[in-house]
C-alpha positions as CSV (number, residue, x, y, z in Angstrom):
1,M,-75.6,21.4,-90.9
2,I,-76.4,18.3,-88.8
3,E,-74.2,17.8,-85.8
4,N,-74.4,14.0,-85.7
5,E,-74.1,11.2,-88.2
6,S,-77.4,9.6,-87.3
7,G,-79.3,12.7,-88.4
8,E,-77.6,12.4,-91.8
9,D,-78.4,8.7,-91.9
10,Y,-82.1,9.5,-91.4
11,L,-82.1,12.1,-94.1
12,E,-80.3,9.7,-96.5
13,A,-82.8,6.9,-95.7
14,V,-85.8,9.2,-96.4
15,L,-84.2,10.2,-99.7
16,R,-83.7,6.6,-100.7
17,L,-87.2,5.6,-99.7
18,T,-88.7,8.6,-101.5
19,A,-87.1,7.3,-104.7
20,G,-89.5,4.4,-104.6
21,G,-92.4,6.8,-105.3
22,K,-94.5,5.9,-102.3
23,P,-95.2,8.0,-99.3
24,V,-92.5,7.5,-96.5
25,H,-93.7,6.6,-93.0
26,A,-91.7,6.2,-89.8
27,V,-92.0,2.4,-90.0
28,D,-90.3,2.5,-93.4
29,V,-87.4,4.5,-92.0
30,S,-87.3,2.1,-89.0
31,R,-86.9,-0.9,-91.3
32,E,-84.4,0.8,-93.6
33,L,-82.1,1.7,-90.7
34,G,-82.8,-1.1,-88.3
35,V,-83.9,1.2,-85.5
36,S,-87.0,1.4,-83.4
37,K,-90.0,3.4,-84.5
38,P,-89.8,5.6,-81.4
39,A,-86.2,6.4,-82.4
40,V,-87.4,7.5,-85.8
41,T,-90.1,9.6,-84.3
42,K,-87.6,11.4,-82.1
43,A,-85.2,11.9,-85.0
44,M,-88.0,13.2,-87.2
45,R,-89.0,15.7,-84.5
46,L,-85.5,17.0,-84.4
47,L,-85.1,17.2,-88.2
48,T,-88.5,18.9,-88.5
49,G,-87.3,21.5,-85.9
50,K,-84.2,22.1,-88.0
51,G,-86.2,22.5,-91.2
52,Y,-85.0,19.4,-93.0
53,V,-88.3,17.4,-93.0
54,N,-92.0,18.0,-92.9
55,I,-94.5,15.5,-91.6
56,I,-98.0,15.7,-93.1
57,D,-100.6,13.1,-92.3
58,N,-97.9,10.8,-91.0
59,H,-96.0,11.0,-94.3
60,I,-92.4,12.2,-94.1
61,Y,-91.2,14.7,-96.7
62,L,-87.8,16.2,-97.2
63,T,-87.9,20.0,-97.4
64,E,-85.9,21.7,-100.1
65,R,-83.1,22.2,-97.6
66,G,-83.4,18.6,-96.4
67,D,-83.4,17.2,-99.9
68,A,-80.2,19.2,-100.9
69,Y,-78.5,18.0,-97.7
70,A,-79.5,14.4,-98.1
71,R,-78.4,14.4,-101.8
72,T,-75.0,15.7,-100.7
73,V,-74.5,13.0,-98.1
74,Y,-75.8,10.3,-100.5
75,A,-73.4,11.5,-103.2
76,K,-70.5,11.1,-100.8
77,H,-71.8,7.6,-99.9
78,R,-72.0,6.5,-103.5
79,L,-68.6,7.9,-104.4
80,L,-66.9,6.3,-101.4
81,T,-68.7,2.9,-102.1
82,D,-67.5,3.0,-105.7
83,F,-64.0,4.1,-104.8
84,L,-63.6,1.3,-102.2
85,M,-65.0,-1.3,-104.6
86,K,-62.5,-0.2,-107.3
87,L,-59.8,-0.8,-104.8
88,G,-61.0,-4.4,-104.5
89,V,-63.1,-4.1,-101.3
90,S,-66.2,-6.3,-101.4
91,A,-69.6,-4.6,-102.1
92,A,-70.9,-5.4,-98.6
93,A,-67.8,-4.0,-96.8
94,A,-67.6,-1.0,-99.1
95,E,-71.2,-0.1,-98.4
96,T,-70.7,-0.4,-94.6
97,D,-67.4,1.5,-94.6
98,A,-68.7,4.2,-96.9
99,C,-71.6,4.8,-94.5
100,R,-69.1,5.4,-91.7
101,M,-66.7,7.4,-93.8
102,E,-69.2,9.8,-95.4
103,H,-69.8,11.5,-92.1
104,L,-66.1,12.1,-91.2
105,L,-64.6,12.9,-94.6
106,S,-63.4,16.5,-95.1
107,E,-64.5,18.4,-98.2
108,E,-60.9,18.5,-99.3
109,S,-60.5,14.7,-99.1
110,Y,-63.9,14.1,-100.8
111,E,-62.9,16.4,-103.7
112,A,-59.6,14.6,-104.1
113,I,-61.2,11.2,-104.2
114,R,-63.8,12.5,-106.6
115,R,-61.1,13.9,-109.0
116,F,-59.1,10.7,-108.7
117,T,-62.1,8.5,-109.5
118,E,-63.1,10.7,-112.4
119,Q,-59.5,10.5,-113.8
120,R,-59.4,6.7,-113.5
121,G,-62.9,6.2,-114.9
């Protein structure tokens, strides 16, 4: 488990960037998150040490463990964004709020929102 939300944000960003099919570099993550390249380098070092990413020839790859973790965080993000939009929150506000909420939401609350959303279609 990652102890801070920025680590989860980095994993989620790498996951989204990987979906584009191109190799992911620190500069890509920097642009995606609006942070400096040195901040990305530091974060990637920490995530590499925890076994979530590998860096090979300056390309950032999620490990199996990192991919699973990133997908879990991203699923929360998508569910919360959709849930908030169904409540009438604008897409921009829902996206911003979901990004904050995904890190703090308990598993119990997440499951309750998931069940509620599935029931309501």
